[in-house]
Backbone as CSV, one residue per row, in Angstrom:
resi,resn,N_x,N_y,N_z,CA_x,CA_y,CA_z,C_x,C_y,C_z
1,UNK,0.840,-1.181,0.000,0.000,0.000,0.000,0.886,1.247,0.000
2,UNK,0.472,2.226,-0.754,1.163,3.508,-0.813,0.138,4.615,-0.604
3,UNK,0.492,5.611,0.192,-0.366,6.757,0.456,0.430,7.997,0.067
4,UNK,-0.177,8.859,-0.753,0.530,10.045,-1.237,-0.286,11.296,-0.955
5,UNK,0.419,12.360,-0.597,-0.209,13.662,-0.405,0.554,14.705,-1.205
6,UNK,-0.182,15.625,-1.768,0.427,16.800,-2.370,0.192,17.947,-1.399
7,UNK,1.265,18.664,-1.107,1.207,19.740,-0.124,1.628,21.031,-0.822
8,UNK,0.691,21.939,-1.083,1.043,23.158,-1.782,1.956,24.058,-0.937
9,UNK,3.109,24.400,-1.491,4.053,25.320,-0.853,5.141,25.673,-1.856
10,UNK,5.638,26.863,-1.782,6.772,27.254,-2.627,8.097,27.003,-1.908
11,UNK,8.035,26.468,-0.699,9.221,26.176,0.106,9.480,24.685,0.242
12,UNK,9.054,23.907,-0.720,9.137,22.449,-0.631,10.564,21.953,-0.407
13,UNK,11.506,22.472,-1.152,12.890,22.010,-1.016,13.440,22.314,0.373
14,UNK,13.157,23.483,0.873,13.647,23.850,2.208,13.064,22.923,3.278
15,UNK,11.757,22.681,3.222,11.126,21.823,4.226,11.622,20.386,4.115
16,UNK,11.779,19.899,2.890,12.287,18.547,2.667,13.662,18.396,3.309
17,UNK,14.537,19.364,3.075,15.895,19.276,3.615,15.916,19.414,5.143
18,UNK,15.125,20.326,5.686,15.077,20.494,7.140,14.569,19.235,7.825
19,UNK,13.492,18.677,7.289,12.915,17.483,7.896,13.853,16.289,7.753
20,UNK,14.508,16.178,6.621,15.453,15.085,6.407,16.623,15.174,7.382
21,UNK,17.164,16.363,7.570,18.264,16.555,8.528,17.796,16.239,9.945
22,UNK,16.604,16.690,10.270,16.043,16.456,11.605,15.950,14.959,11.906
23,UNK,15.424,14.187,10.957,15.226,12.764,11.189,16.479,11.939,10.945
24,UNK,17.514,12.526,10.367,18.744,11.764,10.104,19.464,11.381,11.393
25,UNK,19.090,12.000,12.501,19.688,11.668,13.792,19.105,10.384,14.383
26,UNK,17.937,9.971,13.865,17.266,8.787,14.405,17.105,7.658,13.399
27,UNK,17.024,8.004,12.103,16.701,7.022,11.076,17.696,7.104,9.923
28,UNK,17.688,6.066,9.095,18.508,6.092,7.877,17.834,7.033,6.876
29,UNK,18.592,8.042,6.437,18.047,9.077,5.557,19.022,9.343,4.417
30,UNK,18.480,9.442,3.206,19.253,9.934,2.071,18.433,11.047,1.428
31,UNK,19.109,12.153,1.102,18.374,13.267,0.508,19.307,14.210,-0.229
32,UNK,18.690,14.984,-1.103,19.324,16.132,-1.726,18.267,17.238,-1.745
33,UNK,18.463,18.257,-2.534,17.531,19.389,-2.526,16.162,19.046,-3.106
34,UNK,16.073,17.950,-3.868,14.822,17.615,-4.542,14.120,16.365,-4.038
35,UNK,14.866,15.415,-3.487,14.264,14.134,-3.081,14.816,13.668,-1.750
36,UNK,13.985,12.925,-1.046,14.380,12.385,0.253,13.763,11.013,0.451
37,UNK,14.536,10.119,1.046,14.061,8.794,1.445,14.418,8.609,2.915
38,UNK,13.403,8.314,3.731,13.609,8.135,5.163,13.037,6.778,5.558
39,UNK,13.855,5.972,6.219,13.447,4.633,6.648,12.932,4.695,8.084
40,UNK,11.628,4.822,8.231,10.988,4.806,9.545,10.766,3.358,9.972
41,UNK,10.658,3.099,11.259,10.308,1.751,11.708,8.942,1.302,11.171
42,UNK,8.034,2.252,10.924,6.693,1.905,10.436,6.587,1.876,8.919
43,UNK,7.694,2.182,8.209,7.695,2.141,6.751,8.525,3.265,6.159
44,UNK,8.516,3.344,4.856,9.314,4.350,4.148,8.534,5.652,3.971
45,UNK,9.265,6.747,4.079,8.745,8.078,3.762,9.593,8.613,2.629
46,UNK,8.939,9.000,1.545,9.635,9.598,0.409,9.028,10.973,0.145
47,UNK,9.903,11.938,-0.110,9.433,13.283,-0.419,10.104,13.768,-1.693
48,UNK,9.356,14.545,-2.458,9.881,15.143,-3.668,9.458,16.608,-3.713
49,UNK,10.445,17.490,-3.844,10.174,18.925,-3.922,9.908,19.323,-5.364
50,UNK,8.797,19.982,-5.579,8.468,20.554,-6.875,8.318,22.059,-6.679
51,UNK,8.316,22.841,-7.742,8.296,24.302,-7.574,7.145,24.839,-6.720
52,UNK,5.972,24.207,-6.796,4.818,24.734,-6.069,4.187,23.741,-5.105
53,UNK,4.890,22.623,-4.853,4.333,21.644,-3.915,5.398,20.662,-3.442
54,UNK,5.097,20.046,-2.316,5.883,18.937,-1.796,5.024,17.685,-1.950
55,UNK,5.575,16.676,-2.605,4.866,15.397,-2.756,5.411,14.463,-1.679
56,UNK,4.520,13.998,-0.826,4.880,13.141,0.299,4.264,11.766,0.063
57,UNK,5.109,10.736,0.051,4.630,9.379,-0.169,5.037,8.492,1.005
58,UNK,4.058,7.809,1.556,4.291,6.863,2.641,4.124,5.452,2.094
59,UNK,5.034,4.576,2.480,4.932,3.161,2.136,4.942,2.386,3.452
60,UNK,3.789,2.370,4.131,3.731,1.759,5.468,3.908,0.246,5.442
61,UNK,4.507,-0.260,6.509,4.590,-1.707,6.706,3.175,-2.245,6.896
62,UNK,3.008,-3.542,6.724,1.691,-4.166,6.824,1.030,-3.928,8.180
63,UNK,1.827,-3.861,9.249,1.262,-3.698,10.595,1.271,-2.246,11.075
64,UNK,1.601,-1.308,10.214,1.712,0.104,10.618,0.340,0.737,10.815
65,UNK,0.283,1.681,11.737,-0.896,2.514,11.938,-0.776,3.671,10.940
66,UNK,-1.438,3.547,9.807,-1.285,4.502,8.712,-1.723,5.903,9.117
67,UNK,-2.822,6.010,9.850,-3.280,7.330,10.274,-2.255,8.004,11.185
68,UNK,-1.649,7.247,12.064,-0.610,7.787,12.953,0.618,8.213,12.140
69,UNK,1.002,7.409,11.171,2.136,7.714,10.304,1.891,9.046,9.581
70,UNK,0.703,9.204,9.012,0.354,10.450,8.322,0.414,11.634,9.284
71,UNK,-0.088,11.437,10.489,-0.123,12.528,11.467,1.282,12.941,11.913
72,UNK,2.164,11.972,12.132,3.539,12.267,12.533,4.225,13.120,11.467
73,UNK,4.076,12.724,10.217,4.699,13.470,9.118,4.104,14.875,9.020
74,UNK,2.781,14.978,9.052,2.122,16.283,8.946,2.509,17.195,10.102
75,UNK,2.524,16.672,11.319,2.883,17.486,12.485,4.307,18.018,12.371
76,UNK,5.235,17.169,11.956,6.623,17.609,11.839,6.797,18.634,10.718
77,UNK,6.141,18.422,9.595,6.239,19.410,8.518,5.648,20.745,8.948
78,UNK,4.540,20.702,9.665,3.937,21.943,10.145,4.869,22.707,11.089
79,UNK,5.664,21.998,11.879,6.617,22.677,12.768,7.659,23.449,11.976
80,UNK,8.153,22.854,10.884,9.144,23.541,10.067,8.513,24.614,9.187
81,UNK,7.247,24.463,8.886,6.529,25.415,8.041,5.639,26.320,8.876
82,UNK,6.116,26.698,10.057,5.264,27.416,11.007,4.661,28.693,10.431
83,UNK,5.330,29.332,9.480,4.772,30.553,8.881,3.589,30.246,7.968
84,UNK,3.528,29.024,7.444,2.443,28.611,6.555,1.463,27.650,7.220
85,UNK,1.811,27.137,8.360,1.045,26.070,9.006,-0.353,26.542,9.413
86,UNK,-1.281,25.615,9.416,-1.123,24.210,9.051,-1.160,24.044,7.540
87,UNK,-0.271,23.210,7.045,-0.224,22.910,5.628,-1.378,21.967,5.270
88,UNK,-1.990,22.166,4.102,-3.064,21.250,3.691,-2.491,19.994,3.044
89,UNK,-2.805,18.849,3.595,-2.363,17.556,3.067,-3.543,16.904,2.360
90,UNK,-3.378,16.651,1.083,-4.418,15.988,0.293,-4.004,14.537,0.120
91,UNK,-4.292,13.699,1.140,-3.873,12.286,1.125,-4.742,11.486,0.179
92,UNK,-4.080,10.620,-0.579,-4.795,9.719,-1.519,-4.202,8.348,-1.468
């Protein structure tokens, strides 16, 4: 199962990099200015920065609490995007 959200923002690259650096202290993370892969215990988080949005993709493990996973990601992004928060997440 894969869950994806598009998050409208012109600061996608900045938020992607800040969040990736933040979580690199706890999890395996690879990122650059445009893409990020984070290995959470509950599954993979992938982000892609586009000019007007951040695309957030979750690949939860079979036993993961998907709603909790979505909330953790949204809460952390909102902390870094405090000037724009709360960011609208269109999960699909």
